[in-house]
N, C-alpha and C positions, 0 to 999 in steps of 0.2 A: 639537437640534443644539447642539454645544458652540461657542458664538459666540466665546468667548475663544481657543480653540485655532485656529479658522479665522482670526481676526483676526491672531494672532501669525504664523501661516504666511504669510498674504498680505502682511503688512508686511515679514516677513523676505525674501520673494521680491522685493518691490519695492525693498528696500534693496540686495539683491545685484544687481538689475538696474541700479540707479543707479550702483553701484560699477563694474560691468562697462562701462557706457556711458562713465563717466569714464575708466576705464582704457584704453578703445579710443582715446581722444584721445592717451593717452601712448604706446601702441605703434603708432599710425598705422593701426589697423584700422577706425576709425569709418566711413571711406568705403565699405568693404566691407559693413558692416552697413546702411548707408543706401541704397546703390545696388546694383541687381541686375545685376552684370557678367556673370554666367554662369560665372565661374571658381571660385566659392566652393562647395565640395561639402558643407559642413556643413548647409545647408538641406535637401539631399536626405536626409541622415541623420535630421534631425528629422521630415521628411515621412514617411519609412518608419516611424519610431517611432510617430508619432501615427496613422498608418493602422492599425498593429497595435493600438493602444489603442482605435480606433474599432470594432474587431471583438471585442476582448477581453471587454468588459462584457456585450454581448448573447450572446456565445458561452457564457459562464459561466452567465448567467441561464437561458438555454434548456436548457443541460445539466442544471443542478440541478432544473429543473422536470420535465424528462423522466425523470430518475432518481428523482423523488419525494423529493428531499432537502428536509426541512421547514425552510424559512427564512421569516422575516417578509417581508411584502410590501415593507416599506421597503428591505430589502436588494436585492431584484430591481429596484425602481424606481431606486435609486442606481446599480446596475450599468448599467442601460439608459440612464439619463441621462448617465453618464460616456461611454458609447459615442457618443451623439449630440453631446456637447460636443467630444469628441476629433475627430469627423468635421468639425465646424465649424472647428476649429483647423487641421486638415490642409488644408481648402479655402482658408482664409485664407493659409496658407503657400504654397500652389500659385499664388495670385494675386500675392502680394507678391514672391516669388522664383521667378517662372515660368521664367526663363532658367536658373537654377541647378538647378531640379528637373526640367528638361526630360528626358523619357524617350522611348524608341522608341514609335511609334504603336501597336504591338501591346500594349504595357503600358498605353497609354491606354484601350484597350477594357476591360482589367481594372479600371481606375479607375472606369469606368462601372458595372461589376458591383458594386464597393464602394459606389457611390452607390445602387444598387438595394437592397443589404443595409441601407444607412442608412435608406431609406424603409421597409423592412420592420421595422427596429428602431423607427422612429417609430410605426408601427401597433401593434407589440407594447407599447410604452410607453404609448400613448394608451388601449389597452384596460384597462390597470391603473388609469390615472387615472379613466376613466369608471366603472369598477367601484367605485372608492373614492367617487366623487362620487354614485353611485346606490345607496349602501348602504341607503337607506330604501326604494328600489324593488327589492324582492327578486326580482321577475320578471326585470328587466333584469340584475340581478347573477347570477342563475342561468344566464341565456343567455350572458353574457360568460364565466362560469366554464367553460362547455362548449367555448369556442374557444381558451382560453389554451394548453392543452397541444397541440392540433392546430397552432396557430401555431408553437409551439416545435419541433414535429416538422418543419415546413417550413423554418424559419429555420436550424436547426442544420446540416443537410447543405448548405444554400446557402452558409453561412459557410465550411464546409470546402471547398466547390467554389471559391469566389472566392479564398480565401487560397492554396489550392494552385495555382490557375491564375496568380495574381499572382507567386507564388514561382518557378514554372517559367519564366514568360516573362521575369522579371527575370534569372534565371540564364542563360537562353538568349540574351538580347539585350544585357543590361547587363554581366554578369560570368560568363563561361563556366566559371570555376573551380567554380561551385556547381551545375553540371549534374548531374542524377541524380535518380532517383525518391525518394531519401532526403531531399532538401532540403525538399519540401512538408511531410512529417511533422515535420521539425525546426522549421519556421516555425509550424505549427499548435500544436505543443507549447509554443513560447515565447509565442505569443499567449494560450494558455490560462493559462500561468504568470503573464503580465502581469495577466490578469483576477483571478486569485487574490490576487496581491500588492496590487493597487489596492483590492480589496474590504476588506482589512484596514485600510487607511488610511481609506477612506470610512466604515466602521463605527466606527472610532476617533473620527472627527469627530462621530459621532452618539451617543457614549458607549456604544457597543455593543462586544462582544467575543465572537466566535464561535470556540470552540476547534476545532470541526470544520474550519473553513476554514484555521485555523493548521496542522492536521495535513495538510490537502491541500497547503498551501504547502511544507511540509517534504518530503512524498512527491514532489511535482512537482520540487523542487530536486534530489532524488537522481536522478530520471529525466532531467532536463535535464543533470545532470553527466555521466551516461553518454553522452548525445548529444554533448556537448562533447568528451569524451575520444575517442569513436568518430571524430568528424570530424578531430580532431588526429592520430589514428593513421592514418586512411585518406588524408586530404589532405596530411598532413605539415605542416600549419600550422593555426593557430587562434588565437582571441583569449584568451590566458591571463588578461589583466586582466579581461575580461568574465566569465570563469569564476570568478575570485576574488570579484568583487563580487556576481554574480547567484546563485552556487551555494554558495560557502563562507560568506559572511556570514550567510545565513538560518539557519545552524546555531546561531547565537546564541540563537534562540528556544528552544533546549533549556534555557537558563538562566533560572530563574524571575525574577530581577530585570529582565531584558530583556523577557521574555514578559509580565509583569504590569504593566509601565510603558507608559503611552500613548506617551510620547516615545521609548521604546526600540523599540516596534513601528513607529512612524513612521520612525525612523532606519533600521531594517532594510529597510522598504519603499523608502525613498529609495535605499539602496545597490543593491537589486535592480533598480529601474528605471534607475538610472545604469549598471549593468552591461549592461542590454539596450541602452541608447543606445550604449555602447562596442561592443557586438556589431553594431548597425546601422552604425556608423562603419567597423567592420572589413569588413563585407559590401560597403560602397561603395568603400572604398579599398584593401582587401587588405593592410593594414599594422596589425599589432597595436598599435603605439605611435604611430600616426598622430595620434590625438586629443591625446596629450600632447606629441609632438614638434612638432606644428603648432598648439599651443594659443595662442589669441589671446583678448583680452578680447571680441572680436566674437562668437566661438563661445559664450563664457559668457553674453554678453548675450542672444543669441538663445535659448539654452536657458532662461535665467531668465525671459525675456519670454514664452515659450510656457507655462512653468509658471504665471506670474502670470495670463496670459490665461485659461488653463483654470480656475484657481481662481475667478477673477472671474465667468466665465459660468456655471460649474457651480453655485456657491453663490448666485449671483444668481437663477438659475432655481429652485434648491432653496428659496430664501426665498419666492419668489412662489408656489410650489406646496406650501408647508409644510403646509397643511391636509390634503393628500392623503398626505403622508409620515408625518404624526404621528397618523393615524387608528389607533385601537387595535384595529379589527376585523382578524381574521386571515383571509386568503384563501388563503395558500400555506403555512401552517404557522407555527411561531413559534420564536424564539430569544431568549435574554436573556444578559446579562453573567454570570449565575450558572449558566447551563446549560452542560453540556459538549458540546452539539451532537449528542448521540446521538439517533437516530430510533427511536421505538418502532413496532414492526410492528403493523398492525391485523389481528388474527386473524379478524375477522368478514368480511373482504373475500373475495369469490368470485373464482375464477379465470375469466377471460374469454379466449377465443381471440382472436388478433390481428384477425381479420376480423369479429368480433362485438363488439369493444370500442367504447364510445361515441365515442372519439377517431376511430376509423376511419370510423364512420358520418358524422361531421362533415366529415372531410377527403376522402372518396373522390371526390365529384363535383367539388369545386374542384381537386383534384390532377389529375383526368382532363382538365378544361378547361385547366389549366396545361400539361400534357404536349402536348395538341393545339396550344395556342398556341406552345409552344416548337418543335414540329415545323414549324409554318407559318413561324415566324420564321427558323428555320435554313434552310428550303427557299428562302425568298425573299431572304435576305441572304447565304447560304452561310457563315454564322458559326455553326457547330455547337458549337464548343468554348467560346468566351469568354462569350457573352451568351445563348445559347439556354436553358441551364439556369436562370440567374438570372432571365431574363425570364419563364419559365414559373412559377417560384416566386413572382415578383411578382404575377402574375395570380391564382395560387392564394390568396395571402394576402389580396388584396382581396376575393375571393369568400367566403373564410372569415369575414372581418370583417363582411361584409354579412348573413350568415346570422341573427345575433340580431335585427337590426332587421326583416328579412323575416318571421321567425317571430312577432315581437311585432305587426307589422302585420296578419298573417293572423289571429292570435288575437283581436285587437281587432275585426277585421271580423266574425269569427264571433259574438262576443258581441253586437255590434250587430244581427246578423241574428236571433239568438234573441229579442232584445227586440222 
């Protein structure tokens, strides 16, 4: 970990926070920052942004694992840890500014679904940590290796489900302008884009640079650009400033001085994330220039406070768990700053039909139990849409995580019986 860069970033955020708090006394917005009156909409903007960040890391980690993109275990651990820290920050925001973030009760059930995804992300993260800690115990390592991809197969569609349902309910109850089946695809794409952008920053803090992820960012920026332009054409309105920051600025990665500079990459990532914050503000207020026309030092203070809080808890946990992150053993492939990120195909691999693949054998019984649990939950609660699916996935994940320990327990019992 590059402690110097992390220290500079954290001190910079703290200084900007102090300047913003001091400026809030000057423009009279300090009382808004300190007291939750319910009339301040910027906390809802920040809440939506950090809820998206809480899904972005685990979504990207699960997607890369399912697609067999070879990345170092450190990368996946960083992405999953960023999701967990973002969820903690979103929870803190919801408690501190509960009146400002207050939403319809139907959206609250979607927040419970996000909490279920957070718990599943924690299980996904812990399996990686246990695998790293048990590197000397190859038996446990092999058992855990069998469940990582099945867990990803369960988590990925659950994240899609929860994000889509949250977007649909928000559009239906909070802002009817965004109604339509197109909006969930739009939100899922932006969340995926957030994960890609944040991964560049996280790897830069680790003195790593993955060219494949950089290409994904550029490709995703073009796709997001099309979505932005489509919404502008269909709805007749859109966030042009968010488009400029989130879609146009990343094209600077085509220039080698920006691409090869650590601070250049971090600056591009900051612009992308700021553009997404502008988009969240537009979704809440339906005004392209609301963020700038109603700019106060309180808004800036809250934004920098969230950034400093995230950096503090993320790198605090990262420091405590450094022995897991810096283990040289490769469990999910490898990358390096000199590698171009290309994945070499293994010609010796045999083709396996989906129903005979090892992942299917691991996941079939837990998923069956999860489906039965979801049906029972939906029948007794009449909530078939919001929480039945996530609850079934939650049960499936727990059963999948129990399998390695059950197998080890039975194998040890057999050995004792033979003796």
